[in-house]
C-alpha positions as CSV (number, residue, x, y, z in Angstrom):
1,D,8.1,-17.4,22.0
2,F,8.0,-13.6,23.3
3,L,10.0,-11.9,20.0
4,N,7.8,-14.1,17.6
5,R,4.4,-13.0,19.2
6,A,5.7,-9.5,20.1
7,T,6.7,-9.0,16.2
8,G,3.7,-10.7,14.5
9,Y,0.8,-9.6,12.6
10,R,-1.4,-10.3,15.4
11,G,1.8,-9.3,18.5
12,L,2.2,-6.5,20.2
13,A,3.3,-4.3,18.2
14,A,-0.4,-4.7,15.8
15,E,-2.5,-4.1,19.1
16,A,-0.4,-1.5,20.0
17,G,-1.2,-0.3,16.2
18,V,2.5,0.2,15.0
19,F,2.7,-2.7,13.5
20,V,5.2,-2.4,10.2
21,N,4.5,-5.5,6.9
22,E,8.6,-5.7,6.4
23,P,9.8,-7.8,3.5
24,V,11.8,-10.2,5.8
25,I,10.3,-12.2,8.5
26,V,12.2,-14.0,11.3
27,H,11.5,-16.2,14.0
28,Y,13.3,-16.6,16.4
29,R,14.2,-19.6,18.9
30,A,17.1,-20.6,21.8
31,G,20.4,-19.2,20.1
32,A,19.2,-18.5,17.0
33,V,17.3,-15.9,14.4
34,E,16.3,-17.5,11.0
35,V,14.7,-15.8,7.8
36,T,11.3,-17.6,7.3
37,D,9.9,-16.1,4.7
38,V,10.3,-13.1,2.1
39,N,7.1,-11.7,0.5
40,E,5.9,-9.5,-2.0
41,R,7.2,-5.8,-0.5
42,I,10.8,-6.7,-1.2
43,V,9.7,-5.6,-5.1
44,E,6.7,-3.0,-4.2
45,L,9.2,-0.9,-1.9
46,P,11.4,-0.5,-4.3
47,F,9.4,0.0,-7.2
48,V,8.0,2.6,-5.4
49,F,10.6,4.5,-4.8
50,R,12.4,4.1,-7.9
51,G,8.6,5.9,-9.3
52,L,9.2,8.4,-7.1
53,A,13.3,9.5,-8.6
54,G,13.4,12.9,-10.1
55,V,9.9,13.7,-8.3
56,P,10.9,17.0,-6.8
57,A,10.6,17.3,-2.6
58,G,7.9,19.2,-1.3
59,S,5.4,17.5,-3.8
60,N,1.9,16.1,-2.4
61,V,1.8,12.6,-2.0
62,V,-0.9,10.5,-1.3
63,D,0.0,7.1,0.4
64,I,-3.7,4.8,0.4
65,G,-3.5,2.1,2.8
66,S,-0.5,2.9,4.5
67,S,-1.3,1.9,8.1
68,E,1.4,-0.9,7.9
69,S,3.8,0.9,5.9
70,T,6.7,3.2,6.5
71,V,6.6,4.3,3.0
72,S,4.6,7.8,4.6
73,L,7.0,8.5,6.8
74,S,10.1,7.7,4.1
75,L,8.3,10.2,2.2
76,A,7.4,12.5,4.0
77,S,11.3,12.8,5.7
78,L,12.8,13.1,1.9
79,G,10.9,16.4,2.1
80,H,7.2,15.4,0.3
81,Q,4.0,16.8,1.8
82,V,2.3,13.2,2.3
83,T,-1.6,12.7,3.3
84,S,-1.9,9.1,4.6
85,V,-5.0,7.5,3.7
86,D,-6.1,4.4,6.4
87,P,-9.9,4.1,8.1
88,R,-7.0,2.6,10.3
89,G,-4.8,5.5,11.1
90,Y,-1.6,6.2,11.0
91,A,1.6,5.1,13.6
92,F,4.2,7.9,12.9
93,A,4.0,11.5,12.9
94,H,5.9,13.9,11.1
95,P,5.6,17.7,10.5
96,N,4.8,16.7,6.7
97,I,2.2,14.2,7.3
98,T,-1.6,14.7,7.2
99,N,-3.8,11.8,8.3
100,L,-7.4,10.6,6.5
101,S,-9.8,8.0,6.7
102,D,-10.7,8.2,2.8
103,I,-9.5,9.3,0.4
104,S,-12.9,11.0,-0.8
105,E,-11.4,13.2,2.3
106,A,-8.7,14.7,-0.3
107,P,-9.6,18.2,-2.5
108,D,-9.5,17.3,-6.2
109,G,-7.1,18.0,-8.1
110,R,-4.3,18.0,-5.0
111,F,-2.1,14.9,-5.8
112,D,1.3,14.8,-8.1
113,V,1.5,11.1,-6.9
114,A,-0.7,8.3,-5.6
115,V,0.8,5.1,-3.7
116,L,-1.2,2.4,-2.9
117,L,1.0,-0.3,-2.1
118,S,-0.1,-3.8,-1.8
119,T,-3.8,-2.4,-1.1
120,I,-6.6,-1.9,-4.0
121,E,-6.6,-6.0,-3.6
122,H,-7.8,-5.7,-0.1
123,V,-10.5,-2.7,-1.0
124,G,-14.2,-3.8,-0.2
125,V,-13.3,-7.6,0.5
126,A,-15.0,-8.8,3.7
127,H,-11.8,-10.4,5.7
128,Y,-11.1,-6.7,7.1
129,G,-14.8,-6.0,8.7
130,Q,-15.8,-3.9,5.7
131,D,-18.9,-4.7,3.9
132,A,-18.1,-6.8,0.7
133,D,-18.7,-4.9,-2.2
134,P,-17.1,-6.6,-5.9
135,D,-16.5,-3.4,-7.0
136,A,-15.6,-1.0,-4.8
137,D,-12.0,-1.1,-5.5
138,L,-12.7,0.0,-8.9
139,A,-14.4,3.0,-7.1
140,L,-11.7,3.6,-5.4
141,M,-10.0,5.1,-8.1
142,R,-12.0,6.5,-10.1
143,V,-12.2,8.6,-6.9
144,L,-8.6,8.9,-7.1
145,A,-8.2,10.1,-10.3
146,T,-10.2,12.8,-9.6
147,K,-7.7,13.7,-6.8
148,M,-4.6,13.6,-8.9
149,A,-3.2,16.8,-9.9
150,P,-3.1,17.1,-13.7
151,G,0.0,14.6,-14.6
152,G,0.0,13.1,-11.3
153,R,1.8,9.2,-10.8
154,L,0.0,6.4,-9.8
155,L,2.6,3.8,-8.0
156,L,0.1,0.3,-7.7
157,T,1.3,-3.0,-6.9
158,T,-1.0,-5.9,-6.4
159,P,-1.3,-9.8,-6.9
160,Y,-2.0,-10.6,-10.3
161,G,-2.8,-13.9,-12.1
162,D,-5.7,-15.6,-12.2
163,G,-8.2,-13.3,-11.6
164,R,-10.4,-14.1,-8.7
165,D,-11.1,-12.9,-4.7
166,G,-8.9,-15.2,-2.3
167,G,-11.2,-14.1,0.5
168,F,-8.2,-12.1,2.1
169,Q,-7.4,-10.6,-1.3
170,R,-8.3,-9.6,-4.9
171,I,-6.0,-11.3,-7.1
172,Y,-6.4,-9.7,-10.7
173,D,-6.2,-11.0,-14.0
174,A,-5.6,-9.1,-17.1
175,S,-9.2,-8.1,-17.8
176,R,-10.1,-7.0,-13.9
177,L,-6.5,-4.7,-14.0
178,A,-8.0,-2.9,-17.5
179,Q,-10.6,-2.4,-15.1
180,L,-9.0,-1.0,-12.4
181,V,-6.6,1.5,-14.0
182,E,-8.7,2.6,-16.5
183,P,-8.9,6.3,-15.0
184,F,-5.4,6.6,-16.0
185,E,-2.8,6.3,-18.6
186,I,-0.4,3.5,-18.0
187,V,3.2,4.6,-18.8
188,E,4.7,0.9,-17.4
189,L,3.5,-1.9,-16.0
190,E,5.9,-4.6,-14.7
191,I,5.4,-7.8,-13.2
192,A,7.4,-9.8,-10.9
193,Q,7.1,-13.1,-10.0
194,R,8.3,-15.8,-7.3
195,S,10.6,-18.2,-7.5
196,G,11.8,-20.9,-5.6
197,A,9.6,-21.5,-1.9
């Protein structure tokens, strides 16, 4: 029970601000550890790292919505200059990481790569104690476009399907996704679908 509480999204690590949303969720019980879930990060993390292939070390990368992820730390460890953007802060320190609470604080034209891993669907959704704003996601993407260097690369992951606000997150349909990425040119689009339980 202690381990299950300690490692959960409301547990001791979360209370200390160091919760990491891992792709594989395990449950501890007497004499055993079981896999209880595999979440979307199982495909999102490889997508982001593959998308960074060929990006030279030392590139300026912004990771928006970074607080529950080790992506900023990994990219900084690979030699990138990383700006971690999250109003909750970022728990991991590294000489190549700068922390901001809002993307509007960054200089225009700075970033070679922007990473939004399981983030945009939560922007403007009241679940997180923020004011509900149905177009906050679109506004964030317009601001982000001004922060990108010419030829900059956007790596975005988000739920896709029947277009709705589920209270915890948005699910994008084709029309809303097109609105979301309108400031950018789509070079590649991939859809991963969960199969099985």
